[in-house]
VOGU-3710 file (C-alpha; in Angstrom, 3 decimals, decimal comma):
1> xxxxxxxxxx> 180,991/232,316/175,400  184,051/234,245/176,660  183,975/237,991/177,275  186,431/238,479/174,376  184,016/236,788/171,994  181,105/238,839/173,374  183,134/241,986/172,781  183,741/240,890/169,184  180,009/240,507/168,678  179,414/243,935/170,176
11> xxxxxxxxxx> 181,960/245,558/167,863  180,567/243,823/164,782  176,996/244,840/165,616  178,001/248,429/166,325  176,924/248,286/169,969  180,178/249,480/171,479  182,543/252,306/170,856  182,157/256,042/170,773  178,941/255,929/168,715  177,201/253,477/171,052
21> xxxxxxxxxx> 174,331/255,185/172,895  172,983/253,804/176,136  169,266/254,045/175,195  169,921/252,038/172,017  171,980/249,529/173,990  169,283/248,826/176,589  166,612/248,515/173,910  168,787/245,999/172,083  169,279/244,098/175,342  165,502/243,991/175,808
31> xxxxxxxxxx> 164,189/243,369/172,286  167,081/242,633/169,938  167,892/239,313/168,280  168,987/236,660/170,774  172,753/237,014/170,214  172,480/240,812/170,187  170,444/240,826/173,411  172,977/238,812/175,380  175,900/240,796/174,023  174,225/244,084/174,871
41> xxxxxxxxxx> 173,458/242,973/178,422  177,095/241,939/178,853  178,150/245,429/177,759  175,643/247,056/180,135  177,195/245,187/183,061  180,521/246,923/182,390  179,140/250,456/182,177  179,043/253,058/184,896  176,233/255,540/184,308  175,183/258,822/185,846
51> xxxxxxxxxx> 171,694/259,415/187,227  170,843/261,395/184,093  172,029/258,596/181,809  170,106/256,050/183,850  166,908/258,096/183,590  167,348/258,422/179,827  167,886/254,666/179,444  164,876/253,896/181,622  162,677/256,171/179,498  163,873/254,308/176,411
61> xxxxxxxxxx> 162,711/251,030/177,938  159,412/252,439/179,203  158,523/253,466/175,640  158,335/249,789/174,734  159,392/248,002/171,576  158,978/249,365/168,048  156,066/248,096/165,929  155,275/247,942/162,240  151,897/248,901/160,815  149,920/245,774/159,826
71> xxxxxxxxxx> 149,355/245,410/156,108  146,467/242,958/156,382  142,915/243,722/157,527  142,924/241,052/160,225  145,527/238,883/161,897  145,363/235,336/163,194  148,057/234,268/165,648  148,944/230,650/166,360  150,161/230,672/169,960  152,181/227,691/171,138
81> xxxxxxxxxx> 151,259/226,348/174,573  152,289/223,215/176,485  152,965/220,021/174,589  153,387/221,948/171,346  149,647/222,587/171,129  148,411/225,722/169,386  145,807/228,288/170,430  144,177/230,315/167,685  143,915/234,007/168,494  142,174/236,480/166,167
91> xxxxxxxxxx> 143,169/240,117/166,589  141,198/243,184/165,513  142,498/246,742/165,625  141,118/250,260/165,007  140,807/251,347/161,395  143,275/254,193/162,018  145,686/252,068/164,079  149,013/253,876/164,578  151,873/251,582/165,722  153,499/254,502/167,544
101> xxxxxxxxxx> 150,504/254,788/169,860  149,637/252,331/172,683  146,093/250,944/172,679  143,843/249,337/175,302  143,381/245,589/174,844  140,382/243,352/175,498  141,027/239,594/175,440  137,738/237,757/174,890  136,855/234,128/175,620  133,656/232,275/174,806
111> xxxxxxxxxx> 131,522/229,797/176,711  132,103/226,156/177,433  133,189/223,538/177,983  132,320/222,718/174,399  131,856/219,282/172,794  134,262/219,754/169,877  136,862/221,956/168,213  134,207/223,153/165,776  132,102/224,447/168,659  135,163/226,182/170,119
121> xxxxxxxxxx> 135,808/227,903/166,789  132,195/229,039/166,649  132,461/230,494/170,152  135,557/232,406/169,089  133,784/233,776/166,008  130,821/234,928/168,107  133,045/236,739/170,615  134,949/238,468/167,796  131,694/239,562/166,188  130,019/241,001/169,299
131> xxxxxxxxxx> 133,081/243,004/170,356  133,976/244,320/166,876  131,744/247,423/166,679  132,192/248,774/170,237  135,960/248,199/170,072  136,260/249,977/166,729  134,287/252,952/167,993  136,314/253,192/171,206  139,625/252,458/169,419  140,513/249,304/171,316
141> xxxxxxxxxx> 142,411/246,209/170,304  140,455/242,956/170,655  142,062/239,504/170,810  139,644/236,577/170,682  140,823/233,185/171,914  139,506/230,024/170,293  139,545/227,874/173,405  140,575/224,526/171,958  141,653/223,367/175,441  138,325/223,369/177,339
151> xxxxxxxxxx> 136,734/220,599/175,291  134,573/218,007/177,026  136,538/214,831/177,736  133,625/212,986/179,321  129,926/213,868/179,464  128,710/211,948/182,506  130,007/212,885/184,925  131,263/216,003/183,150  135,029/216,257/182,802  137,106/218,848/180,924
161> xxxxxxxxxx> 140,612/220,385/181,034  141,001/224,074/181,847  142,448/226,895/179,806  145,237/227,627/182,261  146,667/230,976/183,300  149,961/230,114/181,565  147,997/229,669/178,319  146,428/233,095/178,769  149,826/234,677/179,452  151,194/233,116/176,250
171> xxxxxxxxxx> 148,357/234,865/174,393  149,107/238,216/176,052  152,784/237,951/175,150  152,031/236,974/171,541  149,637/239,890/171,045  152,139/242,238/172,710  154,861/241,197/170,259  152,700/242,096/167,251  150,669/245,100/168,447  151,343/248,174/170,542
181> xxxxxxxxxx> 149,391/247,291/173,678  149,054/249,723/176,563  149,983/247,327/179,363  148,251/249,579/181,894  144,981/248,933/180,003  144,810/245,161/179,532  141,445/243,514/180,189  139,857/240,074/180,015  136,246/239,169/179,370  134,158/236,163/178,608
191> xxxxxxxxxx> 130,636/234,862/178,486  129,862/231,872/180,716  133,041/229,781/181,179  135,229/232,557/179,768  133,854/234,941/182,394  134,878/232,581/185,193  138,344/232,235/183,692  138,737/236,017/183,558  137,949/236,374/187,267  140,362/233,642/188,301
201> xxxxxxxxxx> 143,190/234,877/186,076  142,798/238,251/187,807  142,837/236,581/191,235  146,041/234,751/190,341  147,822/237,543/188,465  146,182/240,917/189,257  149,251/242,765/187,953  148,378/241,623/184,400  145,113/243,542/184,336  143,419/246,895/184,605
211> xxxxxxxxxx> 139,999/245,231/184,621  137,887/242,164/183,897  134,347/241,860/182,542  132,588/238,660/183,659  129,374/238,183/181,648  126,786/235,551/182,602  129,188/234,377/185,264  128,893/231,946/188,151  130,585/234,630/190,219  132,924/233,969/193,135
221> xxxxxxxxxx> 131,909/233,738/196,784  135,265/233,098/198,487  136,679/236,223/200,044  140,171/234,722/200,134  140,117/234,496/196,335  138,711/237,980/195,770  141,122/239,745/198,120  143,689/239,270/195,349  141,514/241,206/192,881  141,473/244,341/195,030
231> xxxxxxxxxx> 143,455/246,410/192,469  141,549/245,140/189,409  138,345/246,847/188,244  135,392/244,480/187,743  132,322/245,048/185,543  129,710/242,282/185,927  126,747/241,676/183,581  124,258/239,093/184,855  120,685/237,943/184,285  118,459/236,747/187,114
241> xxxxxxxxxx> 116,922/234,118/184,824  120,289/232,514/184,072  119,733/228,747/184,306  123,260/227,803/183,195  124,821/228,707/186,532  124,412/226,986/189,884  122,623/229,907/191,509  122,266/233,687/191,255  123,726/233,743/194,792  127,184/233,290/193,248
251> xxxxxxxxxx> 127,200/236,580/191,318  125,428/238,368/194,166  128,026/237,250/196,698  130,698/238,416/194,254  129,094/241,860/194,349  128,823/241,777/198,149  132,498/240,887/198,618  133,730/243,435/196,066  131,779/246,103/197,956  133,180/245,029/201,340
261> xxxxxxxxxx> 136,761/245,051/200,014  136,398/248,409/198,296  137,218/246,967/194,865  136,161/249,323/192,023  133,267/247,594/190,286  129,951/247,854/188,485  127,338/245,146/188,937  124,417/245,065/186,483  121,709/242,484/187,159  118,761/242,303/184,753
271> xxxxxxxxxx> 115,643/240,624/186,216  114,314/239,681/182,770  117,469/238,301/181,140  119,215/234,939/181,234  122,497/233,386/180,064  123,522/235,769/177,286  126,127/238,261/176,092  124,508/241,645/176,988  126,343/243,028/173,965  124,321/246,256/173,850
281> xxxxxxxxxx> 126,043/247,312/177,089  129,609/246,964/175,794  130,012/250,662/174,824  129,248/251,667/178,434  131,586/248,948/179,684  134,501/250,266/177,602  133,766/253,849/178,608  133,905/252,926/182,317  137,045/250,803/181,960  138,811/253,639/180,135
291> xxxxxxxxxx> 138,620/255,660/183,373  140,356/252,960/185,421  143,868/252,133/184,166  146,158/249,847/186,120  148,638/251,302/188,583  151,793/249,231/187,919  153,295/250,216/191,289  150,361/250,515/193,710  151,174/251,753/197,197  149,413/248,732/198,701
301> xxxxxxxxxx> 149,632/245,089/197,559  147,672/242,181/199,010  148,240/238,499/198,270  146,286/235,673/199,851  146,903/231,990/199,204  143,675/230,032/198,750  142,291/226,684/197,619  140,775/227,949/194,388  141,588/225,921/191,303  144,217/228,369/189,990
311> xxxxxxxxxx> 147,189/228,965/192,260  148,161/232,636/192,676  151,562/233,740/191,397  154,314/234,177/193,979  154,861/237,730/192,744  152,127/240,344/192,857  153,124/243,710/191,341  156,353/244,682/193,163  156,388/242,045/195,933  157,315/238,360/195,629
321> xxxxxxxxxx> 157,344/235,624/198,255  159,415/232,464/198,072  156,400/230,168/198,642  152,985/229,635/197,080  151,518/229,526/200,593  152,399/233,128/201,378  149,867/235,635/202,641  151,080/239,216/202,695  150,034/242,832/202,762  152,711/245,323/201,699
331> xxxxxxxxxx> 152,477/249,104/201,851  154,872/251,734/200,512  155,053/255,292/201,825  157,065/257,388/199,376  157,107/260,462/201,602  158,713/258,536/204,463  160,544/256,240/202,021  159,365/253,213/203,937  157,937/249,799/203,091  155,940/247,881/205,687
341> xxxxxxxxxx> 154,895/244,256/205,256  152,743/241,855/207,230  153,436/238,319/206,045  152,930/234,700/207,003  154,065/231,376/205,526  157,096/232,732/203,711  160,798/232,713/204,508  161,997/235,377/202,085  160,558/238,365/200,244  161,866/240,061/197,123
351> xxxxxxxxxx> 160,954/243,676/196,347  160,990/244,838/192,711  161,419/248,560/193,160  161,108/251,693/191,061  161,279/255,424/191,605  157,567/255,369/190,845  157,117/253,632/194,210  159,934/254,903/196,444  162,861/257,314/196,104  165,812/255,115/195,194
361> xxxxxxxxxx> 168,125/258,070/195,691  167,432/258,060/199,442  167,817/255,578/202,267  164,937/253,068/202,290  163,559/251,505/205,474  161,839/248,117/205,212  159,863/246,621/208,087  158,560/243,056/208,021  156,185/241,929/210,774  157,164/244,986/212,772
371> xxxxxxxxxx> 160,943/244,501/212,555  163,396/246,574/210,529  165,039/244,188/208,038  166,715/246,772/205,794  167,873/250,344/206,137  169,912/251,990/203,413  169,921/252,772/199,717  168,987/250,180/197,119  171,046/250,932/194,002  169,385/251,407/190,644
381> xxxxxxxxxx> 170,509/248,864/188,066  170,020/248,728/184,309  170,778/245,004/184,482  167,841/244,547/186,876  165,688/246,695/184,595  166,456/244,672/181,475  166,161/241,312/183,237  162,813/242,236/184,784  161,494/243,592/181,491  162,449/240,314/179,832
391> xxxxxxxxxx> 160,655/238,402/182,613  157,459/240,469/182,701  157,233/241,555/179,028  155,770/244,734/180,497  157,462/248,115/179,841  155,269/249,838/182,436  155,899/247,413/185,323  159,568/246,389/185,248  161,729/247,167/188,271  164,902/249,239/188,294
401> xxxxxxxxxx> 166,169/247,914/191,649  165,768/244,672/193,551  166,003/243,869/197,260  165,781/240,497/199,027  165,045/240,199/202,765  164,491/237,367/205,221  161,111/237,111/206,971  161,328/237,365/210,772  158,730/236,488/213,395  156,441/233,890/211,819
411> xxxxxxxxxx> 154,237/233,996/214,938  153,510/237,686/214,343  152,507/236,869/210,764  150,186/234,056/211,831  148,589/236,323/214,444  147,809/238,822/211,676  146,365/236,103/209,407  144,016/235,074/212,219  142,334/238,497/211,943  141,426/237,969/208,287
421> xxxxxxxxxx> 138,443/235,649/208,714  135,941/236,098/205,833  132,817/238,132/206,503  130,743/236,497/203,748  129,704/232,856/203,936  130,840/231,113/200,708  128,203/229,622/198,424  128,517/226,047/197,104  131,391/225,636/194,665  130,482/226,866/191,181
431> xxxxxxxxxx> 129,713/224,183/188,601  132,555/225,176/186,271  135,171/224,834/189,003  133,657/221,696/190,526  133,841/219,773/187,229  137,288/221,128/186,322  138,560/220,232/189,795  137,073/216,743/189,560  138,925/216,331/186,253  142,199/217,128/188,017
441> xxxxxxxxxx> 141,370/214,848/190,947  140,769/211,915/188,599  144,424/212,069/187,567  145,993/213,312/190,801  148,187/211,241/193,103  148,341/211,511/196,870  151,303/212,022/199,149  152,183/208,508/200,380  152,787/209,313/204,041  150,442/210,155/206,879
451> xxxxxxxxxx> 151,372/213,590/208,215  150,690/215,391/211,459  151,272/218,994/212,444  152,672/220,061/215,792  154,305/223,127/217,300  157,551/222,430/215,421  156,063/221,926/211,946  155,089/218,702/210,138  156,047/215,158/211,095  155,703/211,863/209,240
461> xxxxxxxxxx> 153,473/209,579/211,339  153,674/206,574/209,017  154,879/205,813/205,500  154,767/202,747/203,221  157,913/200,711/202,744  159,966/201,766/199,746  158,705/205,373/199,813  161,981/206,606/201,276  160,109/208,290/204,144  160,222/206,981/207,702
471> xxxxxxxxxx> 157,953/207,459/210,681  159,404/210,223/212,819  160,905/212,163/209,885  160,427/215,908/210,202  159,141/217,074/206,792  160,857/220,382/206,035  159,922/221,026/202,397  158,211/219,455/199,381  159,422/220,612/195,950  160,916/223,653/197,649
481> xxxxxxxxxx> 157,702/224,569/199,516  158,450/224,833/203,264  156,177/222,973/205,660  154,953/225,477/208,260  152,340/223,371/210,073  148,689/222,371/209,636  148,136/224,949/206,898  150,970/223,374/204,879  149,385/219,909/205,066  146,151/221,305/203,619
491> xxxxxxxxxx> 148,146/223,223/201,022  150,090/220,090/200,014  146,906/218,122/199,305  145,455/220,929/197,197  148,756/221,638/195,456  149,223/218,019/194,372  145,755/218,042/192,780  146,443/221,244/190,871  149,922/220,183/189,756  149,141/216,568/188,683
501> xxxxxxxxxx> 152,640/215,402/189,637  153,944/211,818/189,751  156,824/212,414/192,143  158,152/215,164/194,383  161,431/216,078/196,051  161,348/216,143/199,840  163,716/217,571/202,421  163,442/215,901/205,822  165,236/216,070/209,139  166,046/212,536/210,281
511> xxxxxxxxxx> 167,636/212,640/213,684  170,484/215,121/213,385  170,779/214,806/209,589  169,077/216,598/206,706  168,089/214,133/203,975  166,962/214,904/200,417  164,580/212,381/198,860  162,677/211,785/195,624  159,272/210,400/196,601  156,840/208,697/194,236
521> x> 153,202/209,688/194,747
//
């Protein structure tokens, strides 16, 4: 649509002119009807604002959207996920719920995998029932997911599809559209399979959560997975007599790693209990979690790529890499107005900044792998603020400035990664993940060529006729993921299993030419 037409829309909707106020405009751009949102953002792009006006507009966005008071006693949401499928989500709220006030949220998931939809519905009902009283007393919102995804597809050997992280995010967004959620106090819990999901969602997207509560869990013994949870509080409830998990060593190694990483946690292990809900402890759980809100702009952010079944997001909090293989540790010093990053297996970083993290009114110095890659001010932008709020659906975490930098010195990054060897020996893979991974492997396709890593990256050793690849090709990227060396070959195998793709795009160097290919798996 032309700018003239956009201006007409703005005039008709009362968004421009002398009576147009910037706070109302940015809120319309964030939460208005679709045509109003786009028109408002177009108007924002044309405006020059003072620091005072910017601060006022930012406060308007940080307050979040407006909510109506529910008229019913309970609410059932039908959340659309992939393929048009629906997830049933039952929401409970405090008896004196005030839509002007933000509330902590607990998202609860039951056990599994279950044999049928009826069993999934029963699990959802049980989780809603056991969390009702403690949540009411503590004035929390509770959203219970009926996991109609994790239903057994085959009994022997066991096969089942996972409730993916994108499904969970769809639930968070749906609840956030209907209820005033404090996004600094979002939590996930589950008994059995749901507990394992909660841990892995936190390891893939720690910025979504203040805490997780794994109950009767198989735990997690891979330090590379748990490094990503370092900013998320963890409250574990486990019984020594649990016979539904592989071994009590899993939860115990989880405790050991959380302690070594300094992750805030509570670990309760009952010698006389088994695979159960521990519901009598929920009031203490909520009381402890209430003391540990999320910091949306932590001064230190750690992201480690790993071979766990759920791939971590490229963006953690205020730092994003351009590859899924990235390993980084970023620190911000507001007093010095400096950001320092150690990173490997990435070519570019994007920083989503805020005055909560650094002083955007002063010159900012950014060092990556010991080299200065930026020095100067990063301008505040209401366009960045609105766009990031739309992307994150999080009024506490959106950025007000954005900076992109190239990553220098890959050797320095790899040298740092070499110092991160785990201190705890991993236990055998947990049952839940083993069977879910086998389900993915049954349908996964392999990369058709034999690959070999050398000092210059990854080379095609041999490839079948008709694949488009030739022996001697230098493989530069697969579906946009750069090939850095041996680590990228291992990543590619794991990535293809988790993505269940039929074909990929490849960029290769063939002699002196760069060739783009579509390769069938």
